[in-house]
C-alpha positions in Angstrom: 18.0 -3.1 14.1 16.6 -5.3 16.5 13.4 -5.6 18.4 13.2 -6.2 22.0 11.8 -9.5 22.6 8.1 -9.6 22.3 7.1 -11.9 25.2 3.4 -11.0 25.0 3.9 -13.0 21.2 5.7 -15.9 22.7 3.6 -16.3 25.6 0.9 -16.7 23.6 2.5 -19.5 21.5 3.0 -21.3 24.6 -0.3 -21.1 25.8 -1.4 -22.7 22.5 1.1 -25.3 22.7 0.2 -26.4 26.1 -3.2 -26.5 24.8 -2.3 -29.0 21.9 0.3 -30.9 23.8 3.3 -29.8 21.9 6.3 -30.3 23.2 8.1 -28.3 20.5 7.4 -26.4 17.1 9.9 -26.9 14.4 9.4 -24.3 11.7 11.0 -23.9 8.4 9.0 -21.0 6.5 10.4 -18.0 6.7 7.3 -16.1 8.2 7.2 -18.5 11.0 11.0 -18.2 11.6 10.9 -14.8 11.9 7.5 -14.8 14.0 9.2 -17.1 16.4 13.0 -15.5 16.8 12.7 -12.0 15.1 15.1 -13.5 12.4 14.4 -13.3 8.6 16.2 -16.2 6.8 18.0 -14.9 3.6 18.0 -17.9 2.0 15.3 -20.1 3.5 17.1 -23.1 4.9 17.1 -21.6 8.4 14.6 -23.6 11.4 13.9 -22.8 14.7 12.7 -24.9 17.4 10.3 -23.8 19.4 9.9 -25.4 22.8 6.9 -25.1 25.0 9.4 -24.1 28.0 13.0 -22.6 27.8 15.0 -21.0 25.2 14.1 -21.6 21.3 17.3 -22.6 18.9 17.9 -21.0 15.9 19.4 -23.4 13.1 21.2 -21.1 10.9 23.0 -21.1 7.6 26.7 -20.1 8.8 27.2 -17.1 6.9 24.1 -15.2 8.3 26.0 -15.3 11.8 26.3 -11.9 12.1 22.7 -11.0 11.3 21.2 -13.7 13.5 23.3 -11.8 16.6 22.3 -8.8 15.8 18.3 -9.7 15.2 17.6 -13.2 17.2 15.4 -13.2 20.1 17.8 -16.3 21.4 21.8 -17.0 22.2 21.1 -20.9 21.3 22.4 -20.6 17.6 23.5 -23.9 15.8 25.0 -23.0 12.5 25.7 -25.3 9.3 27.7 -24.4 6.2 25.7 -23.5 3.1 29.1 -25.9 1.2 31.1 -28.6 3.5 33.4 -30.0 2.0 33.0 -33.2 4.0 29.3 -33.4 3.8 28.0 -33.3 -0.2 24.7 -33.3 0.9 22.6 -30.0 0.2 22.5 -27.7 2.9 18.8 -28.1 4.1 19.7 -31.9 4.8 21.9 -30.7 7.2 20.0 -27.9 8.9 17.0 -31.0 9.4 19.6 -33.0 10.7 20.6 -30.1 13.4 17.0 -29.2 13.9 16.2 -33.3 14.9 19.5 -33.3 17.3 18.3 -30.6 19.3 14.8 -32.4 19.8 16.5 -35.5 20.5 19.0 -33.9 23.2 16.0 -32.3 24.6 13.9 -35.2 24.4 11.0 -33.0 22.4 8.6 -36.0 21.7 5.6 -34.4 20.8 7.0 -32.3 17.4 4.3 -29.6 15.8 5.5 -29.0 11.8 4.0 -27.2 9.0 2.0 -29.8 7.7 -0.7 -28.3 6.2 0.4 -24.4 5.9 -0.5 -23.5 2.1 1.7 -21.0 1.4 5.0 -19.0 2.9 7.0 -15.6 2.5 10.0 -15.7 0.3 13.3 -15.3 1.8 15.4 -12.3 1.8 17.3 -13.1 -1.1 15.4 -13.6 -4.6 11.4 -13.8 -3.4 12.2 -18.0 -4.4 10.9 -19.7 -1.8 11.8 -23.0 -0.3 9.9 -26.0 -0.4 9.7 -29.0 1.9 10.3 -32.4 0.8 9.1 -35.7 2.2 12.5 -36.0 3.8 12.0 -32.9 6.3 8.4 -34.7 7.8 9.3 -37.8 8.0 12.3 -37.2 10.2 9.8 -36.6 13.3 8.0 -39.9 14.0 5.7 -38.4 16.2 4.9 -35.5 14.5 1.5 -33.1 14.3 0.2 -30.4 12.6 1.6 -27.1 13.5 0.1 -24.6 11.4 -3.2 -24.2 12.9 -1.8 -23.3 16.2 0.6 -21.1 14.3 -2.4 -19.4 12.3 -4.1 -19.1 15.8 -1.2 -17.3 17.2 -0.7 -15.1 14.3 -4.1 -13.6 13.9 -4.2 -11.6 16.9 -1.1 -8.8 16.7 0.7 -7.9 19.7 1.3 -3.6 20.1 5.0 -4.6 18.5 3.9 -6.3 15.8 1.3 -3.5 15.1 3.6 -1.1 15.6 6.5 -2.9 13.1 3.0 -3.0 11.0 2.3 0.8 10.6 6.1 1.1 9.3 5.1 -0.9 6.4 1.7 1.1 6.1 3.6 4.7 6.8 6.5 3.8 4.0 3.5 2.5 1.2 2.3 6.3 1.9 5.3 7.7 1.2 6.1 6.3 -1.5 2.5 7.0 -3.4 3.2 10.5 -2.5 6.7 10.5 -4.3 4.3 9.2 -7.1 1.8 11.2 -7.0 4.5 14.1 -7.6 5.8 12.7 -10.6 2.9 11.0 -13.0 2.1 12.1 -15.5 -0.6 10.9 -18.7 1.2 8.9 -21.2 3.9 7.9 -18.6 3.9 4.1 -19.2 2.7 1.4 -16.4 5.9 0.3 -15.9 7.6 3.5 -15.3 5.2 5.0 -12.5 5.6 1.1 -10.7 9.1 1.8 -10.7 8.6 5.1 -8.9 7.1 3.3 -6.5 9.1 0.6 -5.7 12.1 2.9 -5.7 11.1 4.9 -3.4 10.3 2.6 -1.0 13.5 0.8 -1.0 15.2 4.2 -1.0 13.2 5.9 1.7 12.2 2.9 3.6 15.5 1.2 4.2 17.0 2.8 7.6 13.5 4.7 7.8 13.3 6.3 11.6 16.1 4.1 12.7 13.6 1.1 13.3 13.5 -0.1 9.2 16.6 -2.3 8.7 15.5 -3.3 4.8 12.2 -2.1 3.1 11.2 -3.9 -0.5 8.2 -2.4 -2.3 6.1 -5.0 -4.6 3.7 -4.1 -6.7 0.9 -4.5 -9.7 0.2 -1.4 -11.6 -2.6 -0.7 -14.1 -4.1 2.3 -15.4 -7.6 3.0 -17.2 -8.9 0.1 -19.3 -5.3 -1.8 -18.0 -7.1 -2.0 -14.8 -7.6 -6.0 -14.7 -7.3 -8.6 -12.0 -4.7 -11.2 -11.9 -2.8 -9.3 -15.4 0.9 -8.0 -15.1 2.2 -4.4 -15.2 2.8 -3.5 -19.2 4.0 -0.6 -21.4 0.6 0.8 -21.4 0.3 4.8 -21.4 -0.8 6.3 -17.8 -4.4 7.9 -18.6 -5.5 11.3 -17.7 -9.0 11.2 -17.0 -9.2 7.4 -15.5 -7.3 6.1 -12.7 -4.0 4.3 -12.0 -4.4 1.7 -9.9 -2.0 0.4 -7.2 -2.3 -3.0 -6.2 1.0 -2.9 -4.0 2.7 -4.3 -0.9 5.4 -3.5 1.5 7.9 -5.8 3.5 9.4 -3.5 6.4 12.2 -6.4 7.8 9.3 -8.9 7.5 6.3 -6.9 8.5 4.1 -6.4 5.7 1.3 -4.3 4.4 -1.3 -4.7 1.6 -3.0 -2.0 -0.2 -4.7 -0.7 -3.5 -4.6 2.7 -4.0 -5.5 4.9 -7.5 -4.2 8.0 -8.6 -5.8 10.3 -11.2 -3.3 12.8 -13.2 -6.2 14.5 -14.6 -9.9 15.3 -14.2 -11.9 12.3 -13.5 -14.2 10.6 -16.0 -17.8 11.1 -14.8 -18.2 6.9 -15.3 -15.3 6.7 -12.6 -17.0 9.1 -9.9 -19.8 6.9 -10.2 -18.0 3.8 -10.0 -16.0 5.1 -7.0 -19.0 5.9 -5.1 -20.5 3.0 -5.5 -17.2 1.1 -4.4 -16.4 3.6 -1.1 -20.6 3.1 -0.2 -19.4 -1.0 -0.1 -16.1 -0.5 1.4 -17.3 1.6 4.2 -20.3 -0.9 5.3 -17.9 -3.6 5.0 -15.3 -1.7 7.7 -18.5 -0.7 9.7 -19.1 -4.6 10.1 -15.7 -5.1 11.4 -15.6 -4.9 15.2 -14.7 -7.1 17.6 -17.1 -10.5 17.3 -18.4 -10.1 14.3 -18.8 -13.0 11.6 -15.7 -13.1 9.5 -18.4 -15.1 7.2 -20.8 -12.5 7.1 -18.1 -9.7 5.5 -17.6 -11.8 2.6 -21.4 -12.3 2.0 -21.6 -8.2 2.9 -19.4 -6.9 0.5 -20.5 -9.2 -2.5 -24.0 -8.5 -1.8 -23.5 -4.7 -2.0 -21.2 -4.9 -5.5 -24.4 -6.9 -6.7 -26.6 -4.2 -5.4 -24.8 -2.0 -7.4 -24.8 -4.0 -10.7 -22.1 -6.6 -10.6 -23.1 -9.6 -9.4 -20.9 -12.1 -9.2 -17.4 -10.0 -8.7 -14.5 -9.7 -7.8 -13.0 -13.0 -8.8 -10.3 -12.2 -5.9 -11.0 -12.7 -2.1 -12.1 -9.4 -0.3 -11.0 -9.6 2.8 -8.1 -11.7 4.5 -5.3 -11.4 7.2 -2.0 -9.3 7.3 1.2 -9.8 9.5 4.7 -11.7 9.2 2.8 -12.3 5.2 1.1 -10.2 3.0 -1.9 -12.7 2.8 -2.6 -15.0 5.6 -5.3 -16.0 7.8 -7.8 -15.5 8.7 -9.5 -15.4 5.2 -13.2 -14.2 4.8 -15.2 -16.6 3.2 -18.8 -17.4 3.2 -17.9 -21.6 2.9 -15.6 -20.8 6.0 -16.1 -20.0 9.7 -15.0 -17.8 12.2 -14.9 -14.9 13.9 -13.7 -11.0 13.7 -11.2 -10.7 17.0 -9.9 -7.2 18.9 -6.2 -7.5 17.6 -6.4 -8.8 13.7 -5.3 -6.9 11.4 -7.6 -7.4 8.0 -6.9 -6.4 4.5 -10.5 -5.2 3.0 -10.7 -5.0 -0.4 -13.9 -4.8 -2.8 -13.5 -4.2 -6.3 -15.4 -3.9 -9.4 -14.6 -4.4 -13.0 -15.7 -4.0 -16.5 -16.0 -6.1 -19.2 -13.2 -5.1 -21.5 -11.0 -3.6 -19.2 -11.2 -1.0 -16.4 -12.7 -0.6 -13.2 -11.3 0.1 -9.8 -10.7 -1.7 -6.3 -10.0 0.0 -2.9 -7.9 -1.5 -0.3 -6.5 -0.9 2.8 -5.4 -2.7 5.9 -7.3 -2.2 9.5 -6.4 -2.7 12.8 -10.0 -4.4 15.0 -10.7 -3.2 18.3 -13.4 -3.3 20.7 -14.8 0.1 18.8 -14.4 1.3 15.4 -11.8 -0.2 12.9 -8.5 2.1 12.9 -6.9 2.5 9.2 -3.2 2.0 9.0 -2.0 3.9 5.8 -2.3 7.7 6.0 -2.9 7.6 2.4 -6.4 8.3 1.4 -8.8 5.7 -0.1 -10.5 6.4 -3.3 -9.6 8.2 -6.3 -6.7 10.8 -5.3 -5.9 13.3 -7.7 -2.1 13.8 -9.1 
């Protein structure tokens, strides 16, 4: 599956490059390689040289040539070998050498690098992100930090990006419906997590002829096992309490990020009360999210609402962030930060309340911001859903 060249996205990046007086961007983070070329790396060594004018260059691991020819929005492919009997250096060194060579031959002097990008998505192989060494940055003497420029560009989604994110959201919901039909009290958290992840991979790969490969990632907790920043375990699914699914789907590199809740029996009254308290906070937060709204105020509003419900200081995790070519990307809603919510952003909004000793609730969906009301992207309901 290959998507047509997203001219609106690339033009937006080039406009920002003109404003920042950058001749070319040289990117190696897999999410930025995807963003600028539509090629999702298999092993994270690949590079895109993206000029202010002219065609981008994809520097690609030689075994990935067929993938690159099918996916990439450029015919300028420069290949390097994973192993070269004439050159005993690691493959990343050969990729860097090619990137420097492209910049030199085209006369790119002011080069933007990912100097301050704090996180990146993983490659397609093993979920083990490649890292940058000092030699990578030192190879470009007249370098500048392109991370803010890329974050600004990526914050506003094009029509094509929203379509790709809708696919990821649909796959999350389809897999949740499969879990909803199969979950039973006494099953292990890991069992229902495997059902969901397997459904994403099985149903999503080849989905509607638009998704080449889909992967699901999950954290699943049930009843008293609901706690932040803990792993899925072999705890049993509770009959009268929610099983919480903290889930992510990548559909060819475009993501969704959700927290959904399924209960296989009649819900404990304690959870009915907690659900209503949290949904009231959630709905107020969504109502706030319109074009021109204050981003730090979103964080303050959510945390104040949770405090008013009797849970001051919660939650320990962020409550809103961008989603796109990463599951967690700028902008972030933080009281110490700044920024404005703008039309075209996709925000994951995720208030949570957790009880001392275990148990609690989180709700989360992805919302497309417009000049009117925000649009929920996932068809699966919020709150606690009966199995």
